[in-house]
Structure formats: structure tokens, C-alpha cells
N, C-alpha and C positions, 0 to 999 in steps of 0.2 A: 875513430884513429885507436886501433888493438893499443895496450899497451903491455911489453913486453916484461913478463913476470910479476904481473901486479894478477892478483887470484881474487878477482871481482865477491865471487859467490862465498869466501872464503873468510871475505874484509866486508861482506853485509854481515854474512852471519854473529861474528863477533860483535859488532857494532850493537845488535842487536841484546848483545847476551852485558852487553858495557851498558844500555841505556837500562835493561831491568837492574840490574847492581847498582847502578848510582842511583836510578830515583828508590830502592830498596833501602840505600845508607840514607836515605835523604826520609825517610817515610813517606815518601810521596806516591798520589799514584794517576796522578794528572797533569797534563803539560797542554801550553798552548802553545801555537805555533804560526808566527804571519804568513799567509798563504799568499803568492806574490804571483804567484800564475808563472813560475820560471824552477826550473830542474833541481834549483836546490832546495830550494821548498818545500817541494814534491817530493823530493830522494827522502828526507829529514822527516816526513810526514808520515813516508811508506814504513821507514826503518822505528818509529815511535808507535808506527797501527800496531807493526806485529809483536811490538816489546810486551807493550802495556795492550793490547784490545785497543778497538776504532773507538768504543763508548768513552775510552780514558781522554781524547785525544781534541782539544779543541782546538780548531781551523780559523784562524782568522783575517779573512777579505779586508782589507786596509785603501780602501780608494782613494785618491788626495781629489774631488770631484770627480771628473770621467775616466774610467779607466778601460782603454781602449780592449787591451785581453783580457779583462775579468773574467770572461768566461775561461780561458785557462785553468783558473783557481778555480772556478765555477764545476771543471771537468775531474780535477785532482781529487776534490772534497767528496766528488759521486764514486768517481774508484774506488776509493780508500775507503766507502758507505761515512765517512766524516760530517756533522752536519757542517751544512753554510752558515758562520755566521760575518755579517756583514755589514763592517763601522768605516761610513764616511769621514774622511777627518780634513773637506776640501772646505766648510764652514768653519771649523777651529783654525784652519793655516789661513785663513783671510780674518779671522778674529783678531789673532796672534800680530799679523802685518798692522794691523790696523790700531791696535794700541801700541805697537814700537814707533809707529809713526805720527802719533798725538802725541808719545812722553818723550821720545827723542828724536822729533823728523830733522832740527836742526843740526843736532851730532851725526846722523846716518848722511842727511847733504853733504855735510862736509866728509866725510869716508869717501865719497863719489859712488857712483854705480855701479864698480865692476865686484867690487867688494860686497857689498850690499846684495846683487842677482849674488855669489857664488855663494855666501851665506844662505839666503833663502831658499836656495838647491837642497842643503843638509835640513834645514827645518820640514818636510815631511816625512823624513825615514828620522829623527826625534820624536815628533809627534805617534809617531807608530810605535816607537819604546814607552812611551808616556802610557801607551792608551794600552797594548800589549802587558805592562806590567797592572797595572790597573785589573785588567780582568782576569793576572794569575793571579793575585791578590785576591782578592773577589771569590774565584772561585779553587779557592787552595788546589792552585798548579802551579807548574815551573813551567818558568820562558826557558823555552829551546830554541838554541842558536842555528841563524843557517849560513851562516857563509862558508866559504872554503881556504885552502891555505891559499892557493891564486890568487883569491882577489886582497887576503889580508896581508901577502910577501908582499902589494906596490902601492897597499894604502886604498886599493880600490872600495872605502865603506866607513863609513858617519861615525866618528866617535859621536858615543853618545847614543849613538842610533842604529843599525843593524850588529854591528860591533857591541852593541851590551845584551849581556840573556846569562841566563842563570847554569848552562851547560852546554856541551853544542857536538853533537854526532860526529859531525863531517868535516870540525876547523883542521884537523888531519892531513885532509886528501885535498887533491891539486884537484881545477875545476874538469880535467878530462876523465880523472880517477872517479869524481863525484858519476859523471855520463855512466861509466864502466857501472858499479854498483847498480844505479837505474834501469840500467837496460836488464840485468836477470831479476829485477823484479816486475813479474808480469801485469802484477797488478796497478800498474801505473801507465797511463798514454803516454807510449813512445815518440808519438811529436811535442810533449811536453817537456820531455827527458830531453829529446836532440834540438831543441829548441836553439836558435841563435840569441845566445844572449844583449839584454838591451837595458837600458834605464827606462824604454817607456816615455822620455822626454825629450831627450834631444833627437829623435828621429836615426840616433848612431847605434852603431852594435857598441859591445864594450870594448871588443877590439879596435873598432877603429878609434874608439875616445882615448886607447890608453896607448895606440900606436904601437903597439906588440904585441902579438897571439899569444892564446893561451896556451898555446906547444911549445908555443917559445920561453913559457916562464914554469912550464911543467919538464921544460931542457934543464932551465937554470936551477928548479927546489932538486930535480931530483941528482942529476948529474954535473952541478959546478959549472956548467956553459951549456947554450941553446946553438953551439958552434958558429956563432957569427958573436966576433967582439963589441963593435956599434951595435947590438942589437942588448947584448949582458951588461953595455956602458948602462946602457939606458935603463934596463932592469931595477942594477944593482942601485941607481940615483933613486928612484922609484923606494926602493926596498928601504934606505937610509933614512929619506925623507919623510919616511911614513912609521918612520919606530916607535914614534909615540904613541901612537894609535892601538899596537902589541904588548902595549905596557903597564901598568900600575901607575897613574899618576903621585910624582918624586913628593913623598911626606921630609920638611927642612925641619929638621933635629937640631933645637940650639943649646942640646946639650950633650953633642957630638965631640 
């Protein structure tokens, strides 16, 4: 889908400049990026490779047990010349659940199956963040975020998970805009850039889970409305409900 007035090449080149500027201000040369096999992490990795050189980009693949599309992650690393690193968090995830059951089983049973299941879905992203933080500190590298504006707007991200990073090159771009930038980067496999986004767990696409399309969210963000009032209301409700994910937690001041 073409976006009227969006200059993808100009945005791409400016982001490359901004990455260099930010890293220079921080006095850092290296970045770590979680390579998920989707377009967002692929585009971010390509931007960083252009800005810093491929030797300064650590692409970390973080499967939780078995990841069906890990070949896409490997393809991105190969295309960009990034050495692939694989850290499987499956055993850590299992160990955490076992420890929680051992220490707090009665309380978890009382909480009910649904909230415990919902909480467990977010364990993977949070363990990935912890792993990437470990790698970043160990390798003297900054953790680069890979979340886009569309997902942040509707809260389709995990607090203290993929929403945690040192800086984010694509956080001001909608999902559609990320695709457009990615299509200007011939070093990236096109099939990854245009791949249908999904969580790899539910068997559903992200749009199916959200109940709205990325195109509708794009129009809502950029033009204030997608042209369908009911859909606008759904997006607005998601935006209000996820506001806490887009700001720092409040610090209560007893002296105010």
C-alpha cells in the first residue's frame, strides 16, 4: 500500500543519520537487536547496519522452545552479514513457571486460569528483554527497540518486554511506513518485509487479534480518523487503555 506524501527513502536516510548521532552522543559503537523474523526487527537491523557497520550489530534470535519461522530470522542475519546468535529461552521460561507454582501455587489457583494464562503470554517477551539487557551490558552495546507506532498506539506490546529499550529508530513510524522504508532497502529479503505480522503463538495474524487493520490504525494516527466511526472508537479505546505502556511509571511525591 502506497502512502501519499510519505518519502520513504528520505525517512530511511534520516534515521540512519539519527542512529549515528545518538550512538555518538552516547559514546557507543555497538547495538544488540532481537531478531524476531518479522519486518520491524529486520528494518531496524538494516538501518543500524547502514549506520554503524554490520560488525557493530549483534542480531540475537530468542526462540521460546521451538520457533517455526526462525528461518526468517536467519535469512535476515545472512542478508545483512550479521553473525547470527541464538539464545533459546524455553528452559528459563519453564523454570520460572515451575518456581512460581512451587512458591505461589495456591494464590495462582485462586487467581484463576484466565489471568494466569494471560500473564504467562507476557513471560516470553520479558525474558527476551532480560536476555537482551544481559547481552547489551556484556557486549558494551545499547539495546535497540523494534516496536512501531501502530503497535504502541493500541498497546500491542509488552510492558517491561519489547516496550523496553535504550532507543528506538522506528517508534515514530506506523506499521505501513515501516514496510515502505523496508522496501527501499534492497539488502533485505522482500518476503520478510511484507510478511503478515503475527505473534507466532495463537495461529492468528496481529490484525485478527486486534480486530482492526493496520491500515485503519494508520489513518487514525495520521488523519484523526479511519473513516469508520465504530472502528475509530475501538482504536481510541485501545489507545486510552494502554496509555500506561507509553509513559514512565509515576513516582509518588510526599513533599508536593
